[in-house]
N, CA, C and O atoms as CSV, one atom per row, in Angstrom:
chain,resi,resn,atom,element,x,y,z
A,1,MET,N,N,76.875,-1.155,97.632
A,1,MET,CA,C,75.866,-0.349,96.934
A,1,MET,C,C,76.440,1.078,96.840
A,1,MET,O,O,76.212,1.716,95.812
A,2,LYS,N,N,77.140,1.609,97.793
A,2,LYS,CA,C,77.721,2.931,97.627
A,2,LYS,C,C,78.692,3.011,96.499
A,2,LYS,O,O,78.741,4.039,95.824
A,3,LYS,N,N,79.498,1.953,96.239
A,3,LYS,CA,C,80.455,1.988,95.174
A,3,LYS,C,C,79.729,1.984,93.708
A,3,LYS,O,O,80.128,2.605,92.723
A,4,GLY,N,N,78.676,1.220,93.778
A,4,GLY,CA,C,77.853,1.194,92.531
A,4,GLY,C,C,77.227,2.505,92.175
A,4,GLY,O,O,77.141,2.899,91.012
A,5,LEU,N,N,76.765,3.213,93.287
A,5,LEU,CA,C,76.178,4.496,93.041
A,5,LEU,C,C,77.289,5.575,92.639
A,5,LEU,O,O,77.085,6.430,91.778
A,6,ASP,N,N,78.467,5.450,93.339
A,6,ASP,CA,C,79.523,6.289,92.906
A,6,ASP,C,C,79.828,6.140,91.411
A,6,ASP,O,O,80.004,7.113,90.678
A,7,ALA,N,N,79.883,4.838,90.993
A,7,ALA,CA,C,80.113,4.560,89.539
A,7,ALA,C,C,79.054,5.180,88.732
A,7,ALA,O,O,79.386,5.815,87.730
A,8,LEU,N,N,77.859,5.072,89.044
A,8,LEU,CA,C,76.743,5.640,88.327
A,8,LEU,C,C,76.788,7.183,88.257
A,8,LEU,O,O,76.430,7.766,87.233
A,9,ARG,N,N,77.220,7.827,89.327
A,9,ARG,CA,C,77.387,9.278,89.302
A,9,ARG,C,C,78.516,9.609,88.382
A,9,ARG,O,O,78.425,10.603,87.662
A,10,GLU,N,N,79.609,8.820,88.354
A,10,GLU,CA,C,80.640,9.145,87.464
A,10,GLU,C,C,80.348,9.005,86.009
A,10,GLU,O,O,80.816,9.792,85.186
A,11,CYS,N,N,79.511,7.921,85.663
A,11,CYS,CA,C,79.054,7.756,84.386
A,11,CYS,C,C,78.146,8.940,83.961
A,11,CYS,O,O,78.248,9.443,82.842
A,12,LYS,N,N,77.279,9.359,84.863
A,12,LYS,CA,C,76.329,10.460,84.537
A,12,LYS,C,C,77.143,11.795,84.309
A,12,LYS,O,O,76.755,12.673,83.537
A,13,ARG,N,N,78.325,11.870,85.061
A,13,ARG,CA,C,79.092,13.138,84.912
A,13,ARG,C,C,79.763,13.027,83.541
A,13,ARG,O,O,79.808,14.035,82.836
A,14,ARG,N,N,80.271,11.911,83.129
A,14,ARG,CA,C,80.974,11.719,81.889
A,14,ARG,C,C,79.990,11.710,80.672
A,14,ARG,O,O,80.323,12.179,79.583
A,15,PHE,N,N,78.784,11.162,80.904
A,15,PHE,CA,C,77.806,10.921,79.844
A,15,PHE,C,C,76.536,11.564,80.310
A,15,PHE,O,O,75.657,10.854,80.797
A,16,PRO,N,N,76.369,12.913,80.190
A,16,PRO,CA,C,75.128,13.587,80.760
A,16,PRO,C,C,73.848,13.166,80.173
A,16,PRO,O,O,72.813,13.472,80.763
A,17,ASP,N,N,73.800,12.469,79.029
A,17,ASP,CA,C,72.642,11.891,78.510
A,17,ASP,C,C,72.393,10.607,79.316
A,17,ASP,O,O,73.247,9.721,79.342
A,18,GLY,N,N,71.253,10.504,79.960
A,18,GLY,CA,C,70.949,9.391,80.853
A,18,GLY,C,C,71.178,7.984,80.266
A,18,GLY,O,O,71.746,7.080,80.879
A,19,ASP,N,N,70.670,7.887,78.994
A,19,ASP,CA,C,70.776,6.642,78.366
A,19,ASP,C,C,72.294,6.180,78.134
A,19,ASP,O,O,72.593,4.987,78.198
A,20,SER,N,N,73.182,7.116,77.878
A,20,SER,CA,C,74.612,6.817,77.713
A,20,SER,C,C,75.223,6.358,78.991
A,20,SER,O,O,76.116,5.511,78.989
A,21,ALA,N,N,74.726,6.940,80.166
A,21,ALA,CA,C,75.323,6.536,81.337
A,21,ALA,C,C,74.926,5.087,81.596
A,21,ALA,O,O,75.744,4.269,82.018
A,22,GLU,N,N,73.599,4.770,81.325
A,22,GLU,CA,C,73.200,3.353,81.555
A,22,GLU,C,C,73.964,2.440,80.587
A,22,GLU,O,O,74.330,1.334,80.986
A,23,ILE,N,N,74.204,2.813,79.427
A,23,ILE,CA,C,75.056,1.984,78.485
A,23,ILE,C,C,76.410,1.703,79.040
A,23,ILE,O,O,76.928,0.589,78.971
A,24,ALA,N,N,77.020,2.834,79.640
A,24,ALA,CA,C,78.388,2.743,80.106
A,24,ALA,C,C,78.431,1.790,81.329
A,24,ALA,O,O,79.427,1.088,81.500
A,25,MET,N,N,77.388,1.745,82.177
A,25,MET,CA,C,77.261,0.879,83.341
A,25,MET,C,C,77.164,-0.658,82.709
A,25,MET,O,O,77.851,-1.582,83.145
A,26,GLY,N,N,76.349,-0.777,81.778
A,26,GLY,CA,C,76.162,-2.051,81.225
A,26,GLY,C,C,77.458,-2.546,80.454
A,26,GLY,O,O,77.696,-3.750,80.364
A,27,ALA,N,N,78.238,-1.640,79.934
A,27,ALA,CA,C,79.484,-1.986,79.213
A,27,ALA,C,C,80.439,-2.532,80.254
A,27,ALA,O,O,81.190,-3.463,79.963
A,28,ALA,N,N,80.433,-2.008,81.400
A,28,ALA,CA,C,81.409,-2.472,82.433
A,28,ALA,C,C,81.044,-3.973,82.832
A,28,ALA,O,O,81.924,-4.801,83.066
A,29,VAL,N,N,79.729,-4.252,82.892
A,29,VAL,CA,C,79.330,-5.623,83.126
A,29,VAL,C,C,79.794,-6.524,81.954
A,29,VAL,O,O,80.379,-7.589,82.148
A,30,ASP,N,N,79.500,-6.038,80.732
A,30,ASP,CA,C,79.928,-6.868,79.534
A,30,ASP,C,C,81.430,-7.066,79.530
A,30,ASP,O,O,81.903,-8.129,79.126
A,31,GLY,N,N,82.206,-6.064,79.974
A,31,GLY,CA,C,83.636,-6.227,80.027
A,31,GLY,C,C,84.075,-7.289,81.072
A,31,GLY,O,O,84.980,-8.090,80.837
A,32,LEU,N,N,83.416,-7.251,82.184
A,32,LEU,CA,C,83.680,-8.248,83.199
A,32,LEU,C,C,83.515,-9.609,82.649
A,32,LEU,O,O,84.399,-10.460,82.756
A,33,LEU,N,N,82.319,-9.827,82.024
A,33,LEU,CA,C,82.013,-11.151,81.428
A,33,LEU,C,C,82.947,-11.573,80.191
A,33,LEU,O,O,83.061,-12.749,79.846
A,34,ALA,N,N,83.544,-10.606,79.613
A,34,ALA,CA,C,84.422,-10.885,78.452
A,34,ALA,C,C,85.883,-11.031,78.934
A,34,ALA,O,O,86.749,-11.401,78.141
A,35,ASN,N,N,86.162,-10.750,80.199
A,35,ASN,CA,C,87.542,-11.008,80.698
A,35,ASN,C,C,87.685,-12.448,81.085
A,35,ASN,O,O,87.178,-12.841,82.135
A,36,LYS,N,N,88.360,-13.273,80.281
A,36,LYS,CA,C,88.498,-14.608,80.489
A,36,LYS,C,C,89.181,-14.968,81.895
A,36,LYS,O,O,88.802,-15.933,82.559
A,37,PHE,N,N,90.087,-14.223,82.243
A,37,PHE,CA,C,90.858,-14.425,83.610
A,37,PHE,C,C,89.857,-14.311,84.727
A,37,PHE,O,O,89.769,-15.173,85.600
A,38,LEU,N,N,89.107,-13.236,84.686
A,38,LEU,CA,C,88.133,-12.915,85.785
A,38,LEU,C,C,86.967,-13.931,85.870
A,38,LEU,O,O,86.346,-14.152,86.910
A,39,MET,N,N,86.734,-14.508,84.718
A,39,MET,CA,C,85.657,-15.493,84.640
A,39,MET,C,C,86.052,-16.970,84.828
A,39,MET,O,O,85.282,-17.891,84.557
A,40,GLY,N,N,87.312,-17.144,85.312
A,40,GLY,CA,C,87.778,-18.393,85.741
A,40,GLY,C,C,88.882,-19.100,84.976
A,40,GLY,O,O,89.381,-20.146,85.393
A,41,ALA,N,N,89.286,-18.454,83.747
A,41,ALA,CA,C,90.399,-19.079,83.016
A,41,ALA,C,C,91.644,-18.572,83.595
A,41,ALA,O,O,92.268,-17.657,83.058
A,42,ASN,N,N,92.029,-19.154,84.700
A,42,ASN,CA,C,93.316,-18.726,85.442
A,42,ASN,C,C,93.801,-19.929,86.086
A,42,ASN,O,O,93.123,-20.956,86.105
A,43,ASP,N,N,95.038,-19.835,86.656
A,43,ASP,CA,C,95.652,-20.981,87.216
A,43,ASP,C,C,94.892,-21.588,88.411
A,43,ASP,O,O,95.161,-22.734,88.769
A,44,ARG,N,N,93.968,-20.870,89.028
A,44,ARG,CA,C,93.283,-21.266,90.234
A,44,ARG,C,C,91.889,-21.782,89.786
A,44,ARG,O,O,91.141,-22.319,90.603
A,45,ASN,N,N,91.551,-21.621,88.515
A,45,ASN,CA,C,90.167,-21.793,88.054
A,45,ASN,C,C,89.233,-21.052,88.997
A,45,ASN,O,O,88.188,-21.594,89.356
A,46,ARG,N,N,89.543,-19.916,89.383
A,46,ARG,CA,C,88.700,-19.225,90.368
A,46,ARG,C,C,88.035,-17.927,89.588
A,46,ARG,O,O,88.711,-17.215,88.844
A,47,ARG,N,N,86.797,-17.729,89.816
A,47,ARG,CA,C,86.074,-16.651,89.225
A,47,ARG,C,C,86.242,-15.338,90.137
A,47,ARG,O,O,86.077,-15.370,91.357
A,48,TYR,N,N,86.569,-14.241,89.461
A,48,TYR,CA,C,86.497,-12.931,90.235
A,48,TYR,C,C,85.484,-12.042,89.657
A,48,TYR,O,O,85.745,-11.219,88.780
A,49,VAL,N,N,84.276,-12.231,90.188
A,49,VAL,CA,C,83.143,-11.550,89.573
A,49,VAL,C,C,82.398,-10.714,90.625
A,49,VAL,O,O,81.282,-10.264,90.365
A,50,ASP,N,N,83.003,-10.496,91.824
A,50,ASP,CA,C,82.364,-9.529,92.754
A,50,ASP,C,C,82.178,-8.213,92.168
A,50,ASP,O,O,83.134,-7.616,91.671
A,51,TRP,N,N,80.959,-7.703,92.197
A,51,TRP,CA,C,80.771,-6.415,91.612
A,51,TRP,C,C,81.347,-5.250,92.230
A,51,TRP,O,O,81.509,-4.195,91.616
A,52,ILE,N,N,81.688,-5.441,93.547
A,52,ILE,CA,C,82.345,-4.355,94.269
A,52,ILE,C,C,83.857,-4.375,93.871
A,52,ILE,O,O,84.405,-3.346,93.476
A,53,ASP,N,N,84.521,-5.560,93.981
A,53,ASP,CA,C,86.034,-5.614,93.850
A,53,ASP,C,C,86.390,-5.626,92.296
A,53,ASP,O,O,87.422,-5.074,91.915
A,54,ASN,N,N,85.604,-6.203,91.481
A,54,ASN,CA,C,85.922,-6.504,90.102
A,54,ASN,C,C,85.153,-5.666,89.097
A,54,ASN,O,O,85.421,-5.786,87.902
A,55,LEU,N,N,84.258,-4.865,89.487
A,55,LEU,CA,C,83.349,-4.140,88.476
A,55,LEU,C,C,83.410,-2.635,88.915
A,55,LEU,O,O,83.937,-1.838,88.138
A,56,TYR,N,N,82.941,-2.227,90.024
A,56,TYR,CA,C,82.857,-0.800,90.290
A,56,TYR,C,C,83.650,-0.467,91.677
A,56,TYR,O,O,83.195,0.348,92.479
A,57,LYS,N,N,84.781,-1.114,91.874
A,57,LYS,CA,C,85.610,-0.846,92.985
A,57,LYS,C,C,86.021,0.658,93.034
A,57,LYS,O,O,85.947,1.308,94.077
A,58,ASP,N,N,86.434,1.147,91.917
A,58,ASP,CA,C,86.703,2.591,91.751
A,58,ASP,C,C,86.600,2.824,90.220
A,58,ASP,O,O,86.356,1.916,89.425
A,59,VAL,N,N,86.803,4.088,89.884
A,59,VAL,CA,C,86.603,4.522,88.463
A,59,VAL,C,C,87.673,3.760,87.581
A,59,VAL,O,O,87.363,3.313,86.477
A,60,GLU,N,N,88.940,3.627,88.107
A,60,GLU,CA,C,89.935,2.955,87.231
A,60,GLU,C,C,89.534,1.478,86.983
A,60,GLU,O,O,89.782,0.954,85.898
A,61,THR,N,N,88.948,0.841,87.928
A,61,THR,CA,C,88.368,-0.523,87.738
A,61,THR,C,C,87.292,-0.555,86.688
A,61,THR,O,O,87.278,-1.393,85.787
A,62,MET,N,N,86.415,0.363,86.835
A,62,MET,CA,C,85.269,0.403,85.860
A,62,MET,C,C,85.825,0.682,84.498
A,62,MET,O,O,85.309,0.140,83.521
A,63,GLU,N,N,86.870,1.513,84.367
A,63,GLU,CA,C,87.467,1.781,83.026
A,63,GLU,C,C,88.192,0.514,82.401
A,63,GLU,O,O,88.215,0.301,81.189
A,64,LYS,N,N,88.781,-0.304,83.353
A,64,LYS,CA,C,89.396,-1.561,82.864
A,64,LYS,C,C,88.280,-2.470,82.319
A,64,LYS,O,O,88.478,-3.146,81.309
A,65,ARG,N,N,87.198,-2.490,82.929
A,65,ARG,CA,C,86.075,-3.434,82.560
A,65,ARG,C,C,85.633,-2.898,81.109
A,65,ARG,O,O,85.359,-3.701,80.217
A,66,TRP,N,N,85.579,-1.598,80.926
A,66,TRP,CA,C,85.161,-0.975,79.608
A,66,TRP,C,C,86.104,-1.488,78.548
A,66,TRP,O,O,85.706,-1.990,77.496
A,67,GLU,N,N,87.393,-1.335,78.880
A,67,GLU,CA,C,88.441,-1.836,77.948
A,67,GLU,C,C,88.336,-3.330,77.710
A,67,GLU,O,O,88.523,-3.793,76.585
A,68,ASP,N,N,88.033,-4.103,78.772
A,68,ASP,CA,C,87.847,-5.504,78.517
A,68,ASP,C,C,86.746,-5.868,77.484
A,68,ASP,O,O,86.862,-6.821,76.713
A,69,GLY,N,N,85.753,-5.106,77.521
A,69,GLY,CA,C,84.602,-5.209,76.597
A,69,GLY,C,C,84.662,-4.561,75.260
A,69,GLY,O,O,83.833,-4.784,74.377
A,70,GLY,N,N,85.703,-3.726,75.138
A,70,GLY,CA,C,85.782,-2.905,73.927
A,70,GLY,C,C,84.968,-1.657,73.907
A,70,GLY,O,O,84.739,-1.129,72.819
A,71,PHE,N,N,84.498,-1.121,75.043
A,71,PHE,CA,C,83.679,0.063,75.129
A,71,PHE,C,C,84.572,1.231,74.961
A,71,PHE,O,O,85.581,1.348,75.658
A,72,ASP,N,N,84.235,2.111,74.050
A,72,ASP,CA,C,85.056,3.452,73.864
A,72,ASP,C,C,84.328,4.528,74.571
A,72,ASP,O,O,83.282,5.023,74.151
A,73,ALA,N,N,84.983,4.896,75.764
A,73,ALA,CA,C,84.357,5.937,76.544
A,73,ALA,C,C,84.620,7.316,75.951
A,73,ALA,O,O,84.104,8.304,76.475
A,74,ASN,N,N,85.396,7.420,74.891
A,74,ASN,CA,C,85.659,8.717,74.390
A,74,ASN,C,C,84.840,9.102,73.210
A,74,ASN,O,O,85.112,10.088,72.524
A,75,VAL,N,N,83.769,8.261,72.969
A,75,VAL,CA,C,82.865,8.566,71.886
A,75,VAL,C,C,81.846,9.602,72.241
A,75,VAL,O,O,81.011,9.958,71.409
């Protein structure tokens, strides 16, 4: 839960408009779902969908999920 709150704080820092922070958090989820490898299309047929490890582990992981979903954080 702490990592999720840390991610939310980072989104609020980057996107002071509350709605934009929520959109960014949702974009990370969308990116996780769009990543075929994390969703099980890998040699182990294993899904990597833990929200702590694969979504909000740290800011860099959250940014990767944004990229996976095509979210442009620079807008």
